[in-house]
TORPA-4810 file (N, C-alpha, C, O; in nm, 3 decimals):
<nodes>
NODE_1_12.501_10.949_11.731_12.443_10.924_11.564_12.346_10.831_11.520_12.356_10.739_11.601_X
NODE_2_12.266_10.806_11.447_12.175_10.774_11.341_12.183_10.810_11.162_12.181_10.923_11.112_X
NODE_3_12.191_10.691_11.096_12.251_10.714_10.980_12.137_10.573_10.886_12.050_10.494_10.924_X
NODE_4_12.182_10.595_10.795_12.100_10.529_10.691_12.134_10.431_10.607_12.113_10.439_10.485_X
NODE_5_12.191_10.327_10.668_12.214_10.252_10.562_12.176_10.087_10.566_12.149_10.023_10.667_X
NODE_6_12.180_10.044_10.444_12.157_9.875_10.445_12.232_9.861_10.263_12.242_9.957_10.188_X
NODE_7_12.265_9.745_10.236_12.257_9.656_10.146_12.105_9.694_10.052_12.000_9.711_10.114_X
NODE_8_12.112_9.709_9.859_12.047_9.706_9.741_11.909_9.840_9.820_11.800_9.859_9.766_X
NODE_9_11.953_9.914_9.947_11.876_10.042_10.004_11.746_10.105_9.902_11.769_10.139_9.786_X
NODE_10_11.685_10.110_9.930_11.571_10.229_9.855_11.653_10.333_9.856_11.760_10.361_9.910_X
NODE_11_11.569_10.390_9.775_11.632_10.553_9.722_11.588_10.645_9.857_11.670_10.734_9.878_X
NODE_12_11.487_10.642_9.941_11.458_10.694_10.072_11.371_10.628_10.134_11.298_10.565_10.057_X
NODE_13_11.337_10.609_10.297_11.237_10.613_10.353_11.210_10.702_10.445_11.307_10.771_10.474_X
NODE_14_11.093_10.729_10.512_11.044_10.808_10.541_10.989_10.782_10.716_10.916_10.687_10.747_X
NODE_15_11.034_10.870_10.803_11.026_10.768_10.933_10.924_10.932_11.043_10.953_11.051_11.028_X
NODE_16_10.824_10.882_11.132_10.794_10.949_11.202_10.801_11.003_11.359_10.745_11.086_11.431_X
NODE_17_10.913_10.898_11.365_10.900_10.892_11.497_11.024_10.804_11.501_11.044_10.739_11.398_X
NODE_18_11.137_10.785_11.630_11.206_10.670_11.674_11.185_10.596_11.778_11.112_10.655_11.858_X
NODE_19_11.220_10.484_11.815_11.198_10.410_11.995_11.360_10.427_12.036_11.475_10.393_12.010_X
NODE_20_11.325_10.461_12.072_11.456_10.408_12.212_11.437_10.357_12.307_11.358_10.394_12.394_X
NODE_21_11.536_10.221_12.309_11.534_10.047_12.430_11.625_10.083_12.487_11.694_10.173_12.439_X
NODE_22_11.642_10.052_12.555_11.727_10.016_12.735_11.708_9.889_12.720_11.594_9.844_12.715_X
NODE_23_11.835_9.799_12.708_11.808_9.632_12.723_11.945_9.592_12.834_12.050_9.656_12.828_X
NODE_24_11.924_9.485_12.927_12.015_9.456_12.975_12.157_9.425_12.897_12.273_9.464_12.903_X
NODE_25_12.079_9.333_12.821_12.203_9.266_12.748_12.244_9.340_12.579_12.149_9.308_12.508_X
NODE_26_12.312_9.395_12.523_12.216_9.425_12.395_12.309_9.295_12.317_12.268_9.260_12.206_X
NODE_27_12.418_9.234_12.367_12.452_9.157_12.263_12.365_9.042_12.266_12.418_8.953_12.200_X
NODE_28_12.230_8.995_12.324_12.157_8.902_12.395_12.003_8.925_12.247_11.908_8.948_12.322_X
NODE_29_11.976_8.927_12.178_11.868_8.982_12.114_11.778_8.966_12.151_11.805_8.898_12.250_X
NODE_30_11.640_8.982_12.150_11.497_8.912_12.201_11.417_8.970_12.349_11.296_8.985_12.368_X
NODE_31_11.510_8.990_12.426_11.473_8.983_12.526_11.369_9.109_12.558_11.363_9.200_12.475_X
NODE_32_11.293_9.114_12.671_11.228_9.258_12.685_11.271_9.336_12.694_11.389_9.311_12.720_X
NODE_33_11.240_9.508_12.686_11.405_9.624_12.745_11.293_9.661_12.850_11.170_9.663_12.860_X
NODE_34_11.429_9.694_12.935_11.435_9.735_13.067_11.364_9.894_13.090_11.322_9.934_13.199_X
NODE_35_11.361_9.963_12.977_11.316_10.116_12.955_11.271_10.104_12.795_11.320_10.009_12.733_X
NODE_36_11.187_10.187_12.729_11.172_10.234_12.589_11.063_10.336_12.595_10.951_10.338_12.646_X
NODE_37_11.137_10.422_12.522_11.039_10.566_12.465_11.033_10.612_12.317_11.138_10.618_12.253_X
NODE_38_10.946_10.635_12.276_10.895_10.689_12.145_10.886_10.807_12.130_10.806_10.865_12.203_X
NODE_39_10.958_10.881_12.035_10.943_11.024_12.005_10.966_11.060_11.894_11.059_11.015_11.827_X
NODE_40_10.845_11.194_11.834_10.858_11.259_11.699_10.993_11.246_11.657_11.094_11.261_11.725_X
NODE_41_10.982_11.213_11.522_11.100_11.263_11.425_11.082_11.200_11.291_11.095_11.098_11.223_X
NODE_42_11.034_11.363_11.297_11.052_11.339_11.166_11.118_11.331_11.009_11.130_11.442_10.957_X
NODE_43_11.149_11.251_10.951_11.287_11.303_10.836_11.266_11.205_10.734_11.215_11.095_10.754_X
NODE_44_11.299_11.240_10.642_11.365_11.189_10.484_11.549_11.047_10.498_11.667_11.069_10.473_X
NODE_45_11.499_10.960_10.533_11.680_10.876_10.528_11.706_10.910_10.360_11.635_10.831_10.298_X
NODE_46_11.747_10.957_10.307_11.784_10.944_10.157_11.964_10.862_10.126_12.053_10.915_10.192_X
NODE_47_11.992_10.784_10.066_12.054_10.738_9.965_12.175_10.934_9.971_12.146_11.053_9.978_X
NODE_48_12.299_10.852_9.963_12.397_11.007_9.873_12.384_11.041_9.749_12.443_11.135_9.696_X
NODE_49_12.305_10.964_9.694_12.330_11.010_9.517_12.116_11.034_9.504_12.043_11.005_9.409_X
NODE_50_12.079_11.097_9.640_11.933_11.119_9.584_11.902_11.203_9.675_11.940_11.202_9.792_X
NODE_51_11.828_11.281_9.617_11.767_11.444_9.667_11.628_11.432_9.670_11.590_11.345_9.592_X
NODE_52_11.511_11.502_9.748_11.407_11.464_9.809_11.348_11.612_9.735_11.380_11.728_9.756_X
NODE_53_11.245_11.550_9.636_11.139_11.629_9.528_11.060_11.663_9.617_11.047_11.573_9.701_X
NODE_54_10.970_11.802_9.648_10.887_11.842_9.732_10.784_11.895_9.627_10.825_11.992_9.563_X
NODE_55_10.671_11.855_9.599_10.544_11.949_9.561_10.430_12.047_9.669_10.355_11.983_9.742_X
NODE_56_10.427_12.156_9.671_10.349_12.163_9.769_10.248_12.287_9.669_10.308_12.315_9.565_X
NODE_57_10.124_12.353_9.683_10.061_12.453_9.622_10.026_12.553_9.676_9.950_12.522_9.767_X
NODE_58_10.042_12.676_9.668_9.978_12.734_9.715_9.922_12.866_9.622_9.938_12.893_9.503_X
NODE_59_9.846_12.941_9.739_9.700_13.010_9.631_9.771_13.164_9.678_9.839_13.168_9.780_X
NODE_60_9.749_13.288_9.596_9.777_13.413_9.608_9.619_13.435_9.663_9.627_13.558_9.668_X
NODE_61_9.487_13.408_9.707_9.391_13.427_9.722_9.383_13.374_9.879_9.275_13.364_9.939_X
NODE_62_9.530_13.337_9.947_9.513_13.314_10.135_9.373_13.187_10.107_9.273_13.204_10.177_X
NODE_63_9.374_13.116_10.047_9.257_13.060_10.106_9.349_12.854_10.065_9.433_12.834_9.978_X
NODE_64_9.293_12.749_10.158_9.383_12.597_10.062_9.370_12.601_9.920_9.282_12.684_9.895_X
NODE_65_9.403_12.566_9.844_9.447_12.448_9.716_9.416_12.348_9.731_9.491_12.267_9.785_X
NODE_66_9.313_12.322_9.695_9.295_12.174_9.681_9.258_12.065_9.504_9.163_12.009_9.450_X
NODE_67_9.380_12.087_9.483_9.392_11.986_9.373_9.459_11.871_9.375_9.480_11.813_9.482_X
NODE_68_9.504_11.818_9.246_9.647_11.686_9.261_9.729_11.733_9.133_9.690_11.827_9.064_X
NODE_69_9.798_11.692_9.117_9.939_11.751_9.104_9.960_11.587_8.998_9.911_11.476_9.024_X
NODE_70_10.047_11.625_8.879_10.114_11.493_8.871_10.217_11.478_8.802_10.232_11.545_8.700_X
NODE_71_10.316_11.381_8.846_10.460_11.376_8.838_10.534_11.255_8.781_10.505_11.146_8.833_X
NODE_72_10.641_11.256_8.666_10.676_11.128_8.668_10.780_11.158_8.674_10.809_11.273_8.644_X
NODE_73_10.894_11.056_8.720_11.067_11.062_8.794_11.104_10.970_8.662_11.059_10.856_8.659_X
NODE_74_11.175_11.012_8.568_11.283_10.952_8.430_11.179_10.838_8.373_11.203_10.717_8.370_X
NODE_75_11.102_10.880_8.343_11.020_10.834_8.223_10.919_10.705_8.304_10.882_10.608_8.238_X
NODE_76_10.892_10.716_8.414_10.845_10.596_8.482_10.663_10.599_8.482_10.583_10.618_8.391_X
NODE_77_10.653_10.584_8.568_10.453_10.580_8.603_10.425_10.710_8.639_10.490_10.782_8.714_X
NODE_78_10.324_10.733_8.582_10.255_10.926_8.627_10.239_10.885_8.839_10.214_10.770_8.875_X
NODE_79_10.258_11.001_8.942_10.192_10.988_9.001_10.098_11.078_9.002_10.118_11.181_8.938_X
NODE_80_9.993_11.063_9.065_9.884_11.123_9.062_9.846_11.175_9.208_9.741_11.133_9.256_X
NODE_81_9.934_11.275_9.290_9.850_11.260_9.402_9.857_11.457_9.426_9.922_11.545_9.370_X
NODE_82_9.762_11.458_9.530_9.699_11.603_9.613_9.836_11.652_9.702_9.875_11.578_9.793_X
NODE_83_9.909_11.781_9.672_10.025_11.812_9.757_9.985_11.859_9.910_9.877_11.913_9.937_X
NODE_84_10.097_11.828_10.015_10.223_11.841_9.967_10.235_11.696_9.918_10.154_11.606_9.934_X
NODE_85_10.330_11.693_9.867_10.394_11.539_9.815_10.598_11.566_9.748_10.672_11.641_9.684_X
NODE_86_10.592_11.410_9.845_10.756_11.485_9.823_10.781_11.312_9.823_10.733_11.220_9.890_X
NODE_87_10.897_11.323_9.693_10.956_11.195_9.628_11.081_11.189_9.678_11.135_11.285_9.735_X
NODE_88_11.137_11.072_9.660_11.291_11.060_9.655_11.347_11.019_9.515_11.334_10.910_9.459_X
NODE_89_11.395_11.103_9.483_11.462_11.127_9.319_11.540_11.129_9.284_11.574_11.246_9.269_X
NODE_90_11.649_11.027_9.232_11.792_10.947_9.184_11.863_11.143_9.155_11.774_11.220_9.120_X
NODE_91_11.991_11.200_9.169_12.068_11.298_9.070_12.061_11.311_8.968_12.105_11.421_9.001_X
NODE_92_12.050_11.313_8.866_12.076_11.317_8.733_11.958_11.331_8.636_11.958_11.400_8.534_X
NODE_93_11.844_11.247_8.688_11.711_11.175_8.657_11.610_11.326_8.615_11.627_11.429_8.680_X
NODE_94_11.511_11.321_8.504_11.471_11.366_8.494_11.313_11.362_8.541_11.257_11.256_8.571_X
NODE_95_11.217_11.560_8.545_11.142_11.468_8.618_11.059_11.546_8.584_11.084_11.663_8.611_X
NODE_96_10.947_11.520_8.522_10.799_11.590_8.460_10.675_11.619_8.626_10.645_11.545_8.720_X
NODE_97_10.634_11.766_8.587_10.554_11.770_8.636_10.439_11.851_8.571_10.475_11.952_8.511_X
NODE_98_10.279_11.817_8.575_10.155_11.896_8.573_10.108_11.959_8.650_10.125_11.911_8.761_X
NODE_99_10.036_12.076_8.650_9.958_12.071_8.726_9.812_12.100_8.632_9.807_12.086_8.510_X
NODE_100_9.683_12.150_8.731_9.589_12.157_8.655_9.604_12.358_8.626_9.657_12.426_8.714_X
NODE_101_9.544_12.432_8.479_9.606_12.524_8.468_9.473_12.615_8.576_9.497_12.735_8.583_X
NODE_102_9.383_12.582_8.632_9.306_12.674_8.718_9.246_12.521_8.825_9.288_12.406_8.809_X
NODE_103_9.135_12.566_8.936_9.149_12.516_9.028_9.009_12.609_9.100_8.990_12.730_9.110_X
NODE_104_8.937_12.503_9.138_8.816_12.607_9.231_8.800_12.634_9.315_8.692_12.584_9.349_X
NODE_105_8.873_12.740_9.454_8.892_12.726_9.561_8.816_12.877_9.647_8.813_12.995_9.613_X
NODE_106_8.769_12.813_9.757_8.658_12.827_9.822_8.729_13.047_9.864_8.831_13.082_9.924_X
NODE_107_8.605_13.145_9.790_8.663_13.258_9.853_8.682_13.284_9.992_8.605_13.225_10.068_X
NODE_108_8.773_13.363_10.043_8.810_13.371_10.134_8.734_13.488_10.210_8.730_13.498_10.333_X
NODE_109_8.669_13.583_10.112_8.549_13.673_10.199_8.437_13.628_10.137_8.389_13.708_10.057_X
NODE_110_8.372_13.509_10.151_8.259_13.440_10.172_8.288_13.280_10.143_8.346_13.243_10.041_X
NODE_111_8.260_13.230_10.200_8.269_13.043_10.276_8.185_13.023_10.178_8.207_12.913_10.128_X
NODE_112_8.070_13.097_10.112_7.997_13.018_10.062_8.004_12.970_9.879_7.963_12.886_9.800_X
NODE_113_8.093_13.098_9.888_8.135_13.129_9.714_8.279_13.078_9.686_8.367_13.060_9.771_X
NODE_114_8.287_13.055_9.542_8.433_12.999_9.528_8.543_13.077_9.432_8.496_13.189_9.411_X
NODE_115_8.606_13.070_9.400_8.711_13.150_9.309_8.788_13.088_9.209_8.815_12.970_9.230_X
NODE_116_8.826_13.135_9.114_8.931_13.046_8.978_9.047_13.089_9.048_9.070_13.210_9.048_X
NODE_117_9.145_12.990_9.124_9.246_13.021_9.073_9.343_12.977_8.973_9.336_12.855_8.991_X
NODE_118_9.416_12.990_8.894_9.441_13.016_8.799_9.642_12.973_8.845_9.713_13.029_8.929_X
NODE_119_9.680_12.848_8.743_9.832_12.876_8.802_9.932_12.961_8.711_9.927_13.008_8.597_X
NODE_120_10.041_12.957_8.837_10.126_13.100_8.841_10.255_13.054_8.762_10.298_13.112_8.662_X
NODE_121_10.309_12.947_8.820_10.436_12.921_8.797_10.496_12.789_8.930_10.445_12.745_9.033_X
NODE_122_10.617_12.765_8.861_10.705_12.656_8.925_10.791_12.713_9.005_10.858_12.792_8.940_X
NODE_123_10.825_12.712_9.132_10.940_12.751_9.166_11.013_12.660_9.205_10.962_12.553_9.237_X
NODE_124_11.172_12.683_9.215_11.275_12.627_9.254_11.372_12.631_9.316_11.469_12.651_9.244_X
NODE_125_11.406_12.616_9.467_11.490_12.703_9.531_11.458_12.861_9.558_11.542_12.950_9.568_X
NODE_126_11.311_12.877_9.569_11.303_13.054_9.548_11.268_13.089_9.487_11.172_13.155_9.529_X
NODE_127_11.283_13.097_9.338_11.240_13.171_9.236_11.156_13.039_9.118_11.140_12.919_9.096_X
NODE_128_11.112_13.227_9.057_10.980_13.114_8.918_11.081_13.079_8.814_11.134_13.166_8.744_X
NODE_129_11.110_12.941_8.803_11.136_12.844_8.708_11.097_12.827_8.580_11.175_12.819_8.485_X
NODE_130_10.961_12.819_8.573_10.874_12.790_8.442_10.705_12.882_8.504_10.669_12.935_8.609_X
NODE_131_10.658_12.864_8.404_10.495_12.950_8.436_10.401_12.874_8.334_10.284_12.912_8.330_X
NODE_132_10.433_12.784_8.264_10.371_12.674_8.238_10.312_12.578_8.278_10.409_12.515_8.320_X
NODE_133_10.195_12.489_8.308_10.130_12.412_8.395_10.233_12.272_8.417_10.249_12.201_8.516_X
NODE_134_10.299_12.268_8.270_10.334_12.153_8.276_10.508_12.169_8.239_10.535_12.228_8.134_X
NODE_135_10.623_12.116_8.327_10.760_12.173_8.320_10.856_12.033_8.336_10.800_11.925_8.355_X
NODE_136_10.985_12.041_8.327_11.038_11.923_8.359_11.185_12.036_8.408_11.231_12.144_8.373_X
NODE_137_11.220_11.903_8.531_11.340_11.959_8.583_11.430_11.869_8.624_11.382_11.778_8.691_X
NODE_138_11.545_11.864_8.606_11.701_11.795_8.621_11.770_11.797_8.757_11.833_11.895_8.796_X
NODE_139_11.753_11.674_8.833_11.799_11.708_8.989_11.944_11.658_8.935_11.992_11.566_8.869_X
NODE_140_12.011_11.847_9.048_12.124_11.864_9.044_12.155_11.797_9.155_12.068_11.764_9.235_X
NODE_141_12.306_11.766_9.174_12.333_11.757_9.282_12.343_11.847_9.394_12.376_11.799_9.502_X
NODE_142_12.321_11.962_9.385_12.306_12.049_9.469_12.187_12.136_9.468_12.191_12.255_9.498_X
NODE_143_12.076_12.069_9.430_11.923_12.107_9.446_11.864_12.043_9.574_11.746_12.062_9.603_X
</nodes>
């Protein structure tokens, strides 16, 4: 079993791999491992009072959307990144998200041309919850 535990732990940590080592005597640290292996393991380790707020960008014109999204957690500084974006957020705090009203994307029928993709809405747990480019979310315990 693996778990995330630490005094004064940050909201969350992300790992992309786990390393396993076989040592001669686990009670004597510092010795070289007899054998080791590192395996891919993409995981967020979150405190029990935290949820992972994930943002993605999708397009109805079947092409990649290259845009930036702004996010503010509990009145803090703005995060300005390109999706996909994942941020550990404490339960009960307000998250404000902002997207551009429109963005130019490649036309799937003509790679030398572009089309305008317009913002359509924010989706939470599979349902459209807001249609404006800026929206507020309160992170619930079951989000």
